[in-house]
BATOR-652168 format. One record per residue (C-alpha): residue number from 1; z, y, x negated. Coordinates in nm, 2 decimals, decimal comma, always signed. Layout:
<sites>
@num NUM	Z Z	Y Y	X X
...
</sites>
This chain:
<sites>
@num 1	Z +2,00	Y -3,16	X -0,25
@num 2	Z +1,99	Y -2,86	X -0,41
@num 3	Z +1,74	Y -2,83	X -0,59
@num 4	Z +1,50	Y -2,93	X -0,29
@num 5	Z +1,67	Y -2,64	X -0,07
@num 6	Z +1,43	Y -2,38	X -0,10
@num 7	Z +1,10	Y -2,56	X -0,13
@num 8	Z +1,19	Y -2,71	X +0,17
@num 9	Z +1,25	Y -2,36	X +0,35
@num 10	Z +0,94	Y -2,21	X +0,22
@num 11	Z +0,78	Y -2,58	X +0,37
@num 12	Z +0,97	Y -2,48	X +0,67
@num 13	Z +0,79	Y -2,13	X +0,69
@num 14	Z +0,43	Y -2,25	X +0,61
@num 15	Z +0,49	Y -2,49	X +0,93
@num 16	Z +0,60	Y -2,18	X +1,16
@num 17	Z +0,34	Y -1,97	X +1,04
@num 18	Z +0,06	Y -2,26	X +1,07
@num 19	Z +0,16	Y -2,35	X +1,43
@num 20	Z +0,12	Y -1,98	X +1,52
@num 21	Z +0,50	Y -1,85	X +1,61
@num 22	Z +0,49	Y -1,49	X +1,58
@num 23	Z +0,58	Y -1,42	X +1,15
@num 24	Z +0,88	Y -1,18	X +1,25
@num 25	Z +1,07	Y -1,41	X +1,43
@num 26	Z +0,98	Y -1,68	X +1,27
@num 27	Z +1,09	Y -1,54	X +0,95
@num 28	Z +1,44	Y -1,41	X +1,14
@num 29	Z +1,52	Y -1,78	X +1,30
@num 30	Z +1,44	Y -1,97	X +1,00
@num 31	Z +1,66	Y -1,74	X +0,76
@num 32	Z +1,96	Y -1,75	X +1,03
@num 33	Z +1,90	Y -2,13	X +1,05
@num 34	Z +1,90	Y -2,16	X +0,68
@num 35	Z +2,18	Y -1,94	X +0,64
@num 36	Z +2,41	Y -2,18	X +0,87
@num 37	Z +2,33	Y -2,51	X +0,69
@num 38	Z +2,38	Y -2,38	X +0,38
@num 39	Z +2,71	Y -2,26	X +0,44
@num 40	Z +2,79	Y -2,57	X +0,58
@num 41	Z +2,67	Y -2,78	X +0,31
@num 42	Z +2,85	Y -2,57	X +0,04
@num 43	Z +2,52	Y -2,40	X -0,10
@num 44	Z +2,69	Y -2,05	X -0,06
@num 45	Z +2,98	Y -1,91	X +0,07
@num 46	Z +2,97	Y -1,70	X +0,42
@num 47	Z +3,07	Y -1,41	X +0,26
@num 48	Z +2,76	Y -1,42	X +0,12
@num 49	Z +2,55	Y -1,38	X +0,45
@num 50	Z +2,80	Y -1,12	X +0,58
@num 51	Z +2,59	Y -0,90	X +0,33
@num 52	Z +2,29	Y -0,95	X +0,58
@num 53	Z +2,35	Y -0,62	X +0,82
@num 54	Z +2,43	Y -0,40	X +0,58
@num 55	Z +2,11	Y -0,52	X +0,39
@num 56	Z +1,89	Y -0,46	X +0,69
@num 57	Z +2,09	Y -0,07	X +0,77
@num 58	Z +2,02	Y -0,01	X +0,41
@num 59	Z +1,64	Y -0,08	X +0,45
@num 60	Z +1,62	Y +0,06	X +0,78
@num 61	Z +1,76	Y +0,40	X +0,65
@num 62	Z +1,50	Y +0,45	X +0,35
@num 63	Z +1,29	Y +0,77	X +0,42
@num 64	Z +1,03	Y +0,62	X +0,26
@num 65	Z +0,97	Y +0,43	X +0,60
@num 66	Z +0,93	Y +0,72	X +0,78
@num 67	Z +0,61	Y +0,80	X +0,64
@num 68	Z +0,45	Y +0,47	X +0,79
@num 69	Z +0,46	Y +0,64	X +1,15
@num 70	Z +0,36	Y +0,98	X +1,04
@num 71	Z -0,01	Y +0,83	X +0,89
@num 72	Z -0,01	Y +0,57	X +1,17
@num 73	Z +0,00	Y +0,89	X +1,40
@num 74	Z -0,26	Y +1,06	X +1,18
@num 75	Z -0,48	Y +0,79	X +1,15
@num 76	Z -0,51	Y +0,68	X +1,56
@num 77	Z -0,53	Y +1,06	X +1,61
@num 78	Z -0,85	Y +1,10	X +1,40
@num 79	Z -0,98	Y +0,77	X +1,49
@num 80	Z -1,03	Y +0,99	X +1,84
@num 81	Z -1,11	Y +1,31	X +1,77
@num 82	Z -1,50	Y +1,29	X +1,67
@num 83	Z -1,47	Y +1,34	X +1,32
@num 84	Z -1,60	Y +1,04	X +1,20
@num 85	Z -1,93	Y +1,13	X +1,44
@num 86	Z -1,98	Y +1,43	X +1,30
@num 87	Z -1,94	Y +1,29	X +0,95
@num 88	Z -2,11	Y +1,01	X +1,01
@num 89	Z -2,43	Y +1,20	X +1,19
@num 90	Z -2,46	Y +1,48	X +0,92
@num 91	Z -2,42	Y +1,24	X +0,62
@num 92	Z -2,66	Y +1,02	X +0,80
@num 93	Z -2,94	Y +1,26	X +0,82
@num 94	Z -2,87	Y +1,33	X +0,49
@num 95	Z -2,97	Y +1,01	X +0,32
@num 96	Z -3,17	Y +0,87	X +0,61
@num 97	Z -3,44	Y +0,95	X +0,41
@num 98	Z -3,37	Y +0,69	X +0,15
@num 99	Z -3,41	Y +0,33	X +0,15
@num 100	Z -3,04	Y +0,21	X +0,22
@num 101	Z -2,96	Y +0,56	X +0,31
@num 102	Z -2,77	Y +0,51	X +0,60
@num 103	Z -2,60	Y +0,25	X +0,47
@num 104	Z -2,50	Y +0,43	X +0,15
@num 105	Z -2,37	Y +0,74	X +0,39
@num 106	Z -2,17	Y +0,47	X +0,63
@num 107	Z -1,97	Y +0,38	X +0,23
@num 108	Z -1,91	Y +0,73	X +0,21
@num 109	Z -1,82	Y +0,85	X +0,51
@num 110	Z -1,64	Y +0,53	X +0,51
@num 111	Z -1,45	Y +0,65	X +0,19
@num 112	Z -1,38	Y +0,99	X +0,34
@num 113	Z -1,23	Y +0,88	X +0,64
@num 114	Z -1,00	Y +0,62	X +0,40
@num 115	Z -0,87	Y +0,90	X +0,26
@num 116	Z -0,83	Y +1,09	X +0,59
@num 117	Z -0,68	Y +0,84	X +0,85
@num 118	Z -0,57	Y +0,52	X +0,64
@num 119	Z -0,63	Y +0,31	X +0,91
@num 120	Z -0,85	Y -0,01	X +0,88
@num 121	Z -0,95	Y +0,03	X +1,28
@num 122	Z -1,06	Y +0,37	X +1,28
@num 123	Z -1,30	Y +0,35	X +1,02
@num 124	Z -1,45	Y -0,01	X +1,14
@num 125	Z -1,47	Y +0,12	X +1,52
@num 126	Z -1,64	Y +0,45	X +1,41
@num 127	Z -1,88	Y +0,34	X +1,23
@num 128	Z -1,98	Y +0,01	X +1,42
@num 129	Z -2,02	Y +0,21	X +1,71
@num 130	Z -2,24	Y +0,50	X +1,59
@num 131	Z -2,42	Y +0,34	X +1,26
@num 132	Z -2,48	Y -0,02	X +1,39
@num 133	Z -2,74	Y +0,09	X +1,69
@num 134	Z -2,91	Y +0,31	X +1,45
@num 135	Z -2,94	Y +0,08	X +1,16
@num 136	Z -3,03	Y -0,22	X +1,36
@num 137	Z -3,31	Y +0,02	X +1,62
@num 138	Z -3,49	Y +0,11	X +1,25
@num 139	Z -3,52	Y -0,23	X +1,11
@num 140	Z -3,16	Y -0,33	X +0,90
@num 141	Z -3,15	Y -0,65	X +0,83
@num 142	Z -2,85	Y -0,75	X +1,09
@num 143	Z -2,64	Y -0,89	X +0,83
@num 144	Z -2,66	Y -0,59	X +0,60
@num 145	Z -2,56	Y -0,38	X +0,88
@num 146	Z -2,25	Y -0,54	X +0,98
@num 147	Z -2,12	Y -0,63	X +0,63
@num 148	Z -2,15	Y -0,26	X +0,48
@num 149	Z -1,99	Y -0,15	X +0,83
@num 150	Z -1,69	Y -0,38	X +0,78
@num 151	Z -1,66	Y -0,32	X +0,37
@num 152	Z -1,65	Y +0,02	X +0,41
@num 153	Z -1,37	Y +0,02	X +0,67
@num 154	Z -1,15	Y -0,17	X +0,45
@num 155	Z -1,19	Y +0,07	X +0,14
@num 156	Z -0,90	Y +0,24	X +0,39
@num 157	Z -0,66	Y -0,04	X +0,22
@num 158	Z -0,69	Y +0,12	X -0,11
@num 159	Z -0,78	Y +0,48	X -0,06
@num 160	Z -0,44	Y +0,65	X -0,08
@num 161	Z -0,30	Y +0,74	X +0,15
@num 162	Z -0,33	Y +0,38	X +0,28
@num 163	Z -0,03	Y +0,22	X +0,46
@num 164	Z -0,08	Y -0,08	X +0,22
@num 165	Z +0,05	Y +0,10	X -0,08
@num 166	Z +0,34	Y +0,27	X +0,11
@num 167	Z +0,43	Y -0,03	X +0,17
@num 168	Z +0,40	Y -0,21	X -0,17
@num 169	Z +0,54	Y +0,09	X -0,33
@num 170	Z +0,86	Y +0,02	X -0,09
@num 171	Z +0,88	Y -0,37	X -0,21
@num 172	Z +0,82	Y -0,29	X -0,58
@num 173	Z +1,05	Y +0,02	X -0,60
@num 174	Z +0,82	Y +0,19	X -0,76
@num 175	Z +0,70	Y +0,60	X -0,67
@num 176	Z +0,44	Y +0,59	X -0,41
@num 177	Z +0,34	Y +0,91	X -0,60
@num 178	Z +0,26	Y +0,61	X -0,88
@num 179	Z +0,11	Y +0,40	X -0,71
@num 180	Z -0,13	Y +0,64	X -0,56
@num 181	Z -0,28	Y +0,74	X -0,86
@num 182	Z -0,31	Y +0,41	X -0,96
@num 183	Z -0,52	Y +0,32	X -0,71
@num 184	Z -0,76	Y +0,67	X -0,72
@num 185	Z -0,95	Y +0,50	X -1,02
@num 186	Z -1,03	Y +0,13	X -0,85
@num 187	Z -1,08	Y +0,31	X -0,54
@num 188	Z -1,38	Y +0,51	X -0,69
@num 189	Z -1,50	Y +0,23	X -0,86
@num 190	Z -1,52	Y -0,01	X -0,56
@num 191	Z -1,74	Y +0,30	X -0,33
@num 192	Z -1,94	Y +0,28	X -0,65
@num 193	Z -1,98	Y -0,08	X -0,61
@num 194	Z -2,06	Y -0,11	X -0,29
@num 195	Z -2,36	Y +0,14	X -0,34
@num 196	Z -2,46	Y +0,04	X -0,63
@num 197	Z -2,52	Y -0,35	X -0,42
@num 198	Z -2,71	Y -0,15	X -0,17
@num 199	Z -2,90	Y +0,03	X -0,40
@num 200	Z -3,01	Y -0,31	X -0,57
@num 201	Z -3,09	Y -0,45	X -0,25
@num 202	Z -3,27	Y -0,10	X -0,17
@num 203	Z -3,50	Y -0,17	X -0,48
@num 204	Z -3,51	Y -0,58	X -0,48
@num 205	Z -3,56	Y -0,58	X -0,10
@num 206	Z -3,65	Y -0,26	X +0,05
@num 207	Z -3,75	Y -0,40	X +0,41
@num 208	Z -3,40	Y -0,54	X +0,48
@num 209	Z -3,29	Y -0,12	X +0,42
@num 210	Z -3,60	Y +0,07	X +0,55
@num 211	Z -3,53	Y +0,44	X +0,53
@num 212	Z -3,54	Y +0,64	X +0,87
@num 213	Z -3,87	Y +0,72	X +1,00
@num 214	Z -3,94	Y +1,12	X +1,03
@num 215	Z -3,89	Y +1,14	X +1,35
@num 216	Z -3,52	Y +0,97	X +1,34
@num 217	Z -3,42	Y +1,29	X +1,08
@num 218	Z -3,38	Y +1,53	X +1,34
@num 219	Z -3,21	Y +1,79	X +1,12
@num 220	Z -3,35	Y +1,97	X +0,76
@num 221	Z -3,28	Y +2,20	X +0,53
@num 222	Z -2,99	Y +2,47	X +0,60
@num 223	Z -2,87	Y +2,31	X +0,96
@num 224	Z -2,79	Y +2,01	X +0,85
@num 225	Z -2,62	Y +2,13	X +0,51
@num 226	Z -2,41	Y +2,34	X +0,79
@num 227	Z -2,35	Y +2,03	X +0,99
@num 228	Z -2,23	Y +1,79	X +0,69
@num 229	Z -2,00	Y +2,09	X +0,57
@num 230	Z -1,81	Y +2,15	X +0,90
@num 231	Z -1,76	Y +1,75	X +0,86
@num 232	Z -1,67	Y +1,80	X +0,51
@num 233	Z -1,46	Y +2,08	X +0,48
@num 234	Z -1,18	Y +2,01	X +0,74
@num 235	Z -1,16	Y +1,67	X +0,60
@num 236	Z -1,11	Y +1,79	X +0,23
@num 237	Z -0,84	Y +2,03	X +0,36
@num 238	Z -0,70	Y +1,77	X +0,52
@num 239	Z -0,67	Y +1,51	X +0,22
@num 240	Z -0,52	Y +1,83	X +0,02
@num 241	Z -0,27	Y +1,89	X +0,25
@num 242	Z -0,18	Y +1,52	X +0,25
@num 243	Z -0,25	Y +1,37	X -0,12
@num 244	Z -0,26	Y +1,70	X -0,31
@num 245	Z +0,11	Y +1,78	X -0,21
@num 246	Z +0,20	Y +1,48	X -0,30
@num 247	Z +0,05	Y +1,44	X -0,65
@num 248	Z +0,20	Y +1,80	X -0,73
@num 249	Z +0,53	Y +1,73	X -0,65
@num 250	Z +0,55	Y +1,94	X -0,35
@num 251	Z +0,62	Y +1,72	X -0,08
@num 252	Z +0,75	Y +1,38	X -0,08
@num 253	Z +0,52	Y +1,10	X +0,09
@num 254	Z +0,75	Y +1,14	X +0,44
@num 255	Z +0,66	Y +1,51	X +0,41
@num 256	Z +0,34	Y +1,48	X +0,33
@num 257	Z +0,29	Y +1,23	X +0,64
@num 258	Z +0,42	Y +1,48	X +0,89
@num 259	Z +0,19	Y +1,78	X +0,78
@num 260	Z -0,13	Y +1,54	X +0,79
@num 261	Z +0,00	Y +1,45	X +1,16
@num 262	Z +0,06	Y +1,86	X +1,23
@num 263	Z -0,30	Y +1,85	X +1,03
@num 264	Z -0,46	Y +1,57	X +1,22
@num 265	Z -0,42	Y +1,77	X +1,55
@num 266	Z -0,53	Y +2,07	X +1,38
@num 267	Z -0,84	Y +1,91	X +1,34
@num 268	Z -0,88	Y +1,72	X +1,68
@num 269	Z -0,83	Y +2,10	X +1,87
@num 270	Z -1,08	Y +2,24	X +1,64
@num 271	Z -1,36	Y +1,92	X +1,79
@num 272	Z -1,23	Y +2,02	X +2,15
@num 273	Z -1,06	Y +1,71	X +2,18
@num 274	Z -0,70	Y +1,75	X +2,19
@num 275	Z -0,53	Y +1,66	X +2,52
@num 276	Z -0,25	Y +1,50	X +2,64
@num 277	Z -0,42	Y +1,17	X +2,71
@num 278	Z -0,53	Y +1,16	X +2,36
@num 279	Z -0,15	Y +1,26	X +2,18
@num 280	Z -0,01	Y +1,00	X +2,45
@num 281	Z -0,28	Y +0,67	X +2,34
@num 282	Z -0,22	Y +0,81	X +1,92
@num 283	Z +0,16	Y +0,77	X +2,00
@num 284	Z +0,15	Y +0,45	X +2,20
@num 285	Z -0,07	Y +0,33	X +1,86
@num 286	Z +0,20	Y +0,47	X +1,68
@num 287	Z +0,47	Y +0,28	X +1,84
@num 288	Z +0,32	Y -0,08	X +1,81
@num 289	Z +0,21	Y -0,07	X +1,44
@num 290	Z +0,53	Y +0,11	X +1,35
@num 291	Z +0,74	Y -0,16	X +1,55
@num 292	Z +0,54	Y -0,47	X +1,45
@num 293	Z +0,61	Y -0,35	X +1,06
@num 294	Z +1,00	Y -0,28	X +1,14
@num 295	Z +1,04	Y -0,62	X +1,28
@num 296	Z +0,83	Y -0,77	X +1,05
@num 297	Z +1,07	Y -0,62	X +0,78
@num 298	Z +1,38	Y -0,76	X +0,94
@num 299	Z +1,27	Y -1,10	X +0,97
@num 300	Z +1,16	Y -1,10	X +0,60
@num 301	Z +1,52	Y -0,94	X +0,46
@num 302	Z +1,71	Y -1,18	X +0,65
@num 303	Z +1,46	Y -1,51	X +0,48
@num 304	Z +1,46	Y -1,37	X +0,14
@num 305	Z +1,83	Y -1,28	X +0,12
@num 306	Z +1,90	Y -1,67	X +0,25
@num 307	Z +1,62	Y -1,80	X -0,04
@num 308	Z +1,79	Y -1,63	X -0,30
@num 309	Z +2,13	Y -1,78	X -0,20
@num 310	Z +1,91	Y -2,10	X -0,20
@num 311	Z +1,83	Y -2,03	X -0,58
@num 312	Z +1,49	Y -1,96	X -0,44
@num 313	Z +1,40	Y -1,73	X -0,71
@num 314	Z +1,46	Y -1,92	X -1,00
@num 315	Z +1,23	Y -2,21	X -0,84
@num 316	Z +0,97	Y -1,96	X -0,77
@num 317	Z +0,98	Y -1,82	X -1,14
@num 318	Z +1,02	Y -2,16	X -1,32
@num 319	Z +0,68	Y -2,29	X -1,04
@num 320	Z +0,53	Y -1,97	X -1,18
@num 321	Z +0,58	Y -1,90	X -1,51
@num 322	Z +0,53	Y -2,29	X -1,60
@num 323	Z +0,16	Y -2,21	X -1,53
@num 324	Z -0,09	Y -2,21	X -1,82
@num 325	Z -0,29	Y -1,93	X -1,93
@num 326	Z +0,08	Y -1,67	X -1,96
@num 327	Z +0,04	Y -1,33	X -1,79
@num 328	Z -0,34	Y -1,43	X -1,71
@num 329	Z -0,28	Y -1,73	X -1,56
@num 330	Z -0,01	Y -1,57	X -1,35
@num 331	Z -0,21	Y -1,33	X -1,22
@num 332	Z -0,54	Y -1,53	X -1,14
@num 333	Z -0,26	Y -1,77	X -0,96
@num 334	Z -0,13	Y -1,47	X -0,77
@num 335	Z -0,45	Y -1,33	X -0,67
@num 336	Z -0,57	Y -1,68	X -0,53
@num 337	Z -0,22	Y -1,74	X -0,34
@num 338	Z -0,30	Y -1,40	X -0,17
@num 339	Z -0,65	Y -1,47	X -0,10
@num 340	Z -0,58	Y -1,78	X +0,04
@num 341	Z -0,28	Y -1,68	X +0,27
@num 342	Z -0,49	Y -1,38	X +0,40
@num 343	Z -0,70	Y -1,61	X +0,58
@num 344	Z -0,35	Y -1,66	X +0,82
@num 345	Z -0,18	Y -1,37	X +0,78
@num 346	Z -0,20	Y -1,00	X +0,77
@num 347	Z -0,15	Y -0,78	X +0,50
@num 348	Z +0,21	Y -0,62	X +0,62
@num 349	Z +0,34	Y -1,04	X +0,65
@num 350	Z +0,19	Y -1,08	X +0,27
@num 351	Z +0,34	Y -0,77	X +0,17
@num 352	Z +0,72	Y -0,85	X +0,27
@num 353	Z +0,67	Y -1,25	X +0,25
@num 354	Z +0,52	Y -1,28	X -0,11
@num 355	Z +0,57	Y -0,98	X -0,31
@num 356	Z +0,99	Y -0,95	X -0,30
@num 357	Z +0,96	Y -1,33	X -0,45
@num 358	Z +0,65	Y -1,23	X -0,69
@num 359	Z +0,75	Y -0,86	X -0,83
@num 360	Z +1,08	Y -1,03	X -1,05
@num 361	Z +0,87	Y -1,29	X -1,23
@num 362	Z +0,59	Y -1,03	X -1,31
@num 363	Z +0,85	Y -0,75	X -1,45
@num 364	Z +1,02	Y -1,02	X -1,61
@num 365	Z +0,67	Y -1,10	X -1,75
@num 366	Z +0,60	Y -0,72	X -1,91
@num 367	Z +0,34	Y -0,66	X -1,65
@num 368	Z +0,35	Y -0,31	X -1,50
@num 369	Z +0,49	Y -0,31	X -1,13
@num 370	Z +0,21	Y -0,01	X -1,05
@num 371	Z -0,06	Y -0,21	X -1,18
@num 372	Z +0,06	Y -0,50	X -0,98
@num 373	Z +0,08	Y -0,33	X -0,68
@num 374	Z -0,25	Y -0,16	X -0,71
@num 375	Z -0,41	Y -0,53	X -0,78
@num 376	Z -0,24	Y -0,72	X -0,53
@num 377	Z -0,38	Y -0,45	X -0,30
@num 378	Z -0,74	Y -0,50	X -0,39
@num 379	Z -0,73	Y -0,86	X -0,32
@num 380	Z -0,55	Y -0,77	X +0,04
@num 381	Z -0,83	Y -0,60	X +0,10
@num 382	Z -1,04	Y -0,95	X +0,15
@num 383	Z -0,75	Y -1,03	X +0,45
@num 384	Z -1,04	Y -0,76	X +0,66
@num 385	Z -1,31	Y -0,94	X +0,58
@num 386	Z -1,24	Y -1,31	X +0,55
@num 387	Z -1,44	Y -1,49	X +0,82
@num 388	Z -1,36	Y -1,62	X +1,05
@num 389	Z -1,01	Y -1,45	X +1,10
@num 390	Z -1,07	Y -1,09	X +0,89
@num 391	Z -0,96	Y -0,83	X +1,14
@num 392	Z -1,24	Y -0,58	X +1,04
@num 393	Z -1,50	Y -0,87	X +1,15
@num 394	Z -1,27	Y -0,88	X +1,48
@num 395	Z -1,32	Y -0,51	X +1,53
@num 396	Z -1,64	Y -0,51	X +1,48
@num 397	Z -1,78	Y -0,81	X +1,71
@num 398	Z -1,55	Y -0,60	X +1,98
@num 399	Z -1,80	Y -0,31	X +1,97
@num 400	Z -2,10	Y -0,49	X +1,87
@num 401	Z -2,40	Y -0,49	X +2,09
@num 402	Z -2,44	Y -0,87	X +2,24
@num 403	Z -2,75	Y -0,96	X +2,05
@num 404	Z -2,55	Y -0,93	X +1,71
@num 405	Z -2,44	Y -1,28	X +1,67
@num 406	Z -2,07	Y -1,39	X +1,53
@num 407	Z -2,26	Y -1,57	X +1,26
@num 408	Z -2,42	Y -1,32	X +1,14
@num 409	Z -2,11	Y -1,09	X +1,14
@num 410	Z -1,92	Y -1,39	X +0,91
@num 411	Z -2,26	Y -1,45	X +0,60
@num 412	Z -2,32	Y -1,08	X +0,61
@num 413	Z -1,95	Y -1,02	X +0,49
@num 414	Z -1,95	Y -1,29	X +0,21
@num 415	Z -2,17	Y -1,05	X -0,05
@num 416	Z -1,91	Y -0,80	X +0,01
@num 417	Z -1,63	Y -0,99	X +0,00
@num 418	Z -1,77	Y -1,12	X -0,36
@num 419	Z -1,77	Y -0,76	X -0,47
@num 420	Z -1,39	Y -0,70	X -0,39
@num 421	Z -1,28	Y -1,04	X -0,57
@num 422	Z -1,51	Y -0,89	X -0,82
@num 423	Z -1,32	Y -0,57	X -0,84
@num 424	Z -0,97	Y -0,76	X -0,85
@num 425	Z -1,15	Y -0,91	X -1,18
@num 426	Z -1,22	Y -0,54	X -1,31
@num 427	Z -0,89	Y -0,45	X -1,26
@num 428	Z -0,71	Y -0,77	X -1,43
@num 429	Z -0,96	Y -0,75	X -1,73
@num 430	Z -0,92	Y -0,33	X -1,75
@num 431	Z -0,54	Y -0,25	X -1,68
@num 432	Z -0,63	Y +0,11	X -1,81
@num 433	Z -0,83	Y +0,18	X -1,48
@num 434	Z -0,47	Y +0,17	X -1,33
@num 435	Z -0,21	Y +0,26	X -1,59
@num 436	Z -0,44	Y +0,60	X -1,75
@num 437	Z -0,41	Y +0,75	X -1,39
@num 438	Z -0,03	Y +0,74	X -1,42
@num 439	Z +0,21	Y +0,99	X -1,59
@num 440	Z +0,28	Y +0,92	X -1,97
@num 441	Z +0,67	Y +0,95	X -1,98
@num 442	Z +0,80	Y +1,05	X -2,33
@num 443	Z +0,91	Y +0,72	X -2,50
@num 444	Z +1,27	Y +0,78	X -2,66
@num 445	Z +1,40	Y +0,55	X -2,96
@num 446	Z +1,77	Y +0,53	X -2,96
@num 447	Z +1,82	Y +0,49	X -3,30
@num 448	Z +1,70	Y +0,82	X -3,39
@num 449	Z +1,92	Y +0,95	X -3,12
@num 450	Z +2,24	Y +1,12	X -3,28
@num 451	Z +2,47	Y +1,33	X -3,10
@num 452	Z +2,70	Y +1,59	X -3,27
@num 453	Z +3,03	Y +1,70	X -3,15
@num 454	Z +3,20	Y +2,02	X -3,24
@num 455	Z +3,45	Y +2,07	X -3,48
@num 456	Z +3,79	Y +2,15	X -3,29
@num 457	Z +3,99	Y +2,47	X -3,42
@num 458	Z +4,29	Y +2,21	X -3,50
@num 459	Z +4,42	Y +1,83	X -3,45
@num 460	Z +4,52	Y +1,80	X -3,13
@num 461	Z +4,86	Y +1,64	X -3,24
@num 462	Z +4,94	Y +1,75	X -3,60
@num 463	Z +5,25	Y +1,85	X -3,77
@num 464	Z +5,39	Y +2,20	X -3,67
@num 465	Z +5,37	Y +2,29	X -4,03
@num 466	Z +4,99	Y +2,18	X -4,03
@num 467	Z +4,89	Y +2,36	X -3,71
@num 468	Z +4,72	Y +2,66	X -3,72
@num 469	Z +4,79	Y +2,94	X -3,47
@num 470	Z +5,17	Y +3,05	X -3,50
@num 471	Z +5,53	Y +2,92	X -3,33
@num 472	Z +5,33	Y +2,98	X -3,00
@num 473	Z +5,11	Y +2,70	X -3,04
@num 474	Z +5,38	Y +2,45	X -3,25
@num 475	Z +5,63	Y +2,49	X -2,95
@num 476	Z +5,36	Y +2,40	X -2,74
@num 477	Z +5,20	Y +2,11	X -2,94
@num 478	Z +5,57	Y +1,98	X -2,91
@num 479	Z +5,61	Y +1,94	X -2,56
@num 480	Z +5,23	Y +1,81	X -2,52
@num 481	Z +5,38	Y +1,53	X -2,76
@num 482	Z +5,68	Y +1,49	X -2,53
@num 483	Z +5,50	Y +1,47	X -2,21
@num 484	Z +5,30	Y +1,22	X -2,33
@num 485	Z +5,59	Y +1,04	X -2,42
@num 486	Z +5,74	Y +1,03	X -2,12
@num 487	Z +5,41	Y +0,93	X -1,98
@num 488	Z +5,39	Y +0,61	X -2,20
@num 489	Z +5,76	Y +0,55	X -2,11
@num 490	Z +5,69	Y +0,54	X -1,73
@num 491	Z +5,87	Y +0,84	X -1,66
@num 492	Z +5,58	Y +1,06	X -1,56
@num 493	Z +5,59	Y +1,41	X -1,61
@num 494	Z +5,84	Y +1,63	X -1,40
</sites>
């Protein structure tokens, strides 16, 4: 029965999720139920379960998790302050005269918003409301228009200060600064892949991504550049305030998140949108997301503790390490597993359930955990693009005009889903794209370390005639010998 306990527990979790129960409560209920059964059947003593409150308290006491509400509030505030509108209109006018120019502008603005807000909803909703009517009005293919908006919003998950990277750093016990630095290269390559796809379509099928007509490009010359700069400069300043202080070691992620929240309020004031209603809506959105994260984290902690008591970690390790292909086979399996789970689970749920089970195996195989976390983050992006459950597609469906069919949104997501999987393959076979951005720590060979102690002026308990220093030193030495003798006889010192 012992060898089947962990597989049965995992199968029970899958059944709960397929039925549709909330993930946080499913994890907690299954963990507690399995704990009672485990104690009754003698799988582990009751004292093992008594450590659960301390484990939960330890997790909730982590300062790193405090950055989640700060970055969430920053993203929710910037979502409503008009920054996206200024960026999209300016960049769209700048590139609009080229075939596919509006789509390229959407990708670039999505990357900028990703580096500021850290939330997919903010990017997809803002760009969908502004760019989608423009692209459809001037002859863009409907599938390309919807696909590029949804895909550019998902870049947010990979570009720092992504909430996904913070959660992965917490679960993998790696510094957030390393996770951010490792994600910079892949995020840049992913943006280039998206732009290259639009350029390819513009060259092969220019009728699907036509340029904007002259009457639509109302701004030209220096006024246009001034408009683009007005949208860019505050954004760059906020990016430096958040990311620059982390990379330079001037602030922790929590402190940087707090400064980012203040900077978002300043940007909202510059766009004359800062009011109590805006702040209240942002606080409400922050409360909902943070509460969801905390409850999922508590439930996953309870489940993981009992699962380990059932020797589930050994079961997962034996299951995964027996795969053919070694490290590459393990990475392919993990990415396929995340890809499939993304059909049903949110990225927070995947991170809290799967990462604690897979991280020890990855570490045992000698895989760099920062590289592993970035790779998982790339594959987690597909959770937002999966037809028909992708949240980015849901957001787009909610704000798209009625003449845009859901089938077009789903079909338009498929090429971009393939590009995300291609990005995962690139990182697997080119790990230097991630690890090359990390600080190289000095490697110390313990065999070559020599520790030399300074020579004592005299032997501590030498005979009186060997002591250098005269009769006073001899008397002191004798007194020390007598004190040590008393301690050894159990008399103590008086």
